[in-house]
C-alpha positions, 0 to 999 in steps of 0.5 A: 980167742979174746973175751970180746970176740967170744962175747960177740959170738954168744950174743949173736947166737942168743939173738939168732936163737931168740929170733928162730924161737919167735918164728915158730909161733909168729910170722916173719912180717909180724916180728920187730927188732924190739920183739927180738931184743926183748926175747933175747933180753938185750937192748935194741942197740945191742941188736944193731951192733950185730945186724942192720935189721931183721932182714939182715939177721935172717939173711945171715942165718940163711947164708950159713945154712946154704954155706954148710950144705954147699960145703958138703956138695963141694967136698963130695963132688970134688972126689969124683971126676968121671961119669961112672964115678959121678953116678956112684957118687950121687948116692954118697952125696945124697946120703950126706945131704940128707944127714945134713938136712936132718941136722938142720931140720929144726931150722928148715922146718921154720924157714919152709913154714908159713912163718918164714920169709917169702921166697925162702924156697927159691933162695934155697933152690938157687943156692943149691943149684949154683953150687951143683952147677959150679961143681958140674962145670968143673967136670969136663967128662960129665959136661961132654956127655950131657944130652940136655941143656945144663940149665934144664938139667940143673933145674930138674935135679935141684927141684926134685931133690928139694921137693923130697927135702920139703916133703921129708921135713913136712913129714917130721923126718919120718924116715932116716937119712939112709931111707931117704937116700934109698928113696932118692936113688929108687926114684932116679932109677925108676925115671931112668927105667932101670 
């Protein structure tokens, strides 16, 4: 890796960390590029070499989060192709996602707070929903046996899962990823009447 590429990577990381630090105590709407540059100890020109504006900066942070979570979904859902293995795979998928959420919890706590940009919850849900939809559509066995319209099924699954994530983050991760997985599975079984 060239020195220039490494320096750019470090500068971007510094800008992102400074911005997220500010979001912990100040609403997104109140933060300016000048504030971010000052906190990162860089000039505004350096900021603009990497980002168009604060919206672009936050978009990039959110996109990276969604990509990380999506990669876990892709990886796990590609490993099962039948209804039976899909249901078994849900526990593994949930465990991995809760572990990933725990790893990203400081960021999620900021983005889900009142200081985050309006609409994060909807963008988060949309990103997860789209990733699950793409993987489910690849699974012909699952689609053939689905008893409800796909859009309603996806809305239910993602809303329920994101509701658990939000509550868990609000509760300062009071449970382990394993406990959250068990809770998720128990809720699914309760709904199914098992």
